[in-house]
C-alpha positions, 0 to 999 in steps of 0.5 A: 901344760909345758913351759914353752906355752905363753900364759900372758893374758890369762888372769891368775884364777884361769891360770890356777884353774888350768894348772889344777885341771892337769894335776900339776904340782908346779905351773911353769911359764915364761919367767914365772913359777907358780903352785896351782893350790897355793897363793904364791908365785915367783918370777925368775931373772937368771935361772929358767922357771923349771930350774927354779921349780926343781930347786923347790922340789929339791929343798922340799926333798932335802929338808922335808916338813909337811907343815911348811908350805912351798912358799917357804921353800921358794924364799929359801931357794930364791938366792940361787936365782942370781947372776953369780949362781945361775950357771952352776945351778943350771948345770947342777939341775941338768945333772940331776935330770940326767941322774933321773933319766938314768932311773927312767924318768925324763927329769927330777920333777917327773919322779912322783914318789918322794922315796924315789927322789930321795934314793936319787939324792942319796946317789949324788949327795957327795957332789959339790952341787948337792952340798952347796944346796944342802948347806945353803938351805939350812940358813935359807929355810930355818932363818925365816922368822915366819916358820919358827913358831911352826917348830916351837921355837920362840927366837933368841932369848938373850935379850929376854934374860936367857933361856933359864928365865924364859921357860927352857923346860916348856917343850911339851912335844918331847 
């Protein structure tokens, strides 16, 4: 399915069924992006849905956590869909896709192996675009209270008497 196809008139079930049938990791339509294997979708206002899908994959490749669903990455990059950021984000993703073409792929989203995507990202890691995305993801991803329990983080402790009185040594995964 291409991003130029119009999906108006399809039910969500039909949309996801068609996406699953073609093995898409993201289904990109006019003004929206969704995952065929998850219960989330996002609308875009200032950047293209394909750019947004690329940002989600980019975020997952920069900070990979198998335990986190794409939904958390969508929330983390949603702030880049703004009037102020759109031009720079579109240009950055265009440059990323150009770098992917230099490695024999049509675009970044077409690189199937994570290792190959990470190798490509290493080649652009000093660029202002990459540093902007990486820096924004630190707070955009890890400040989501919903993911804290997945990492064993209980939140701030000052209001609970500090870490000494709150089990500072109860980490069982070290």
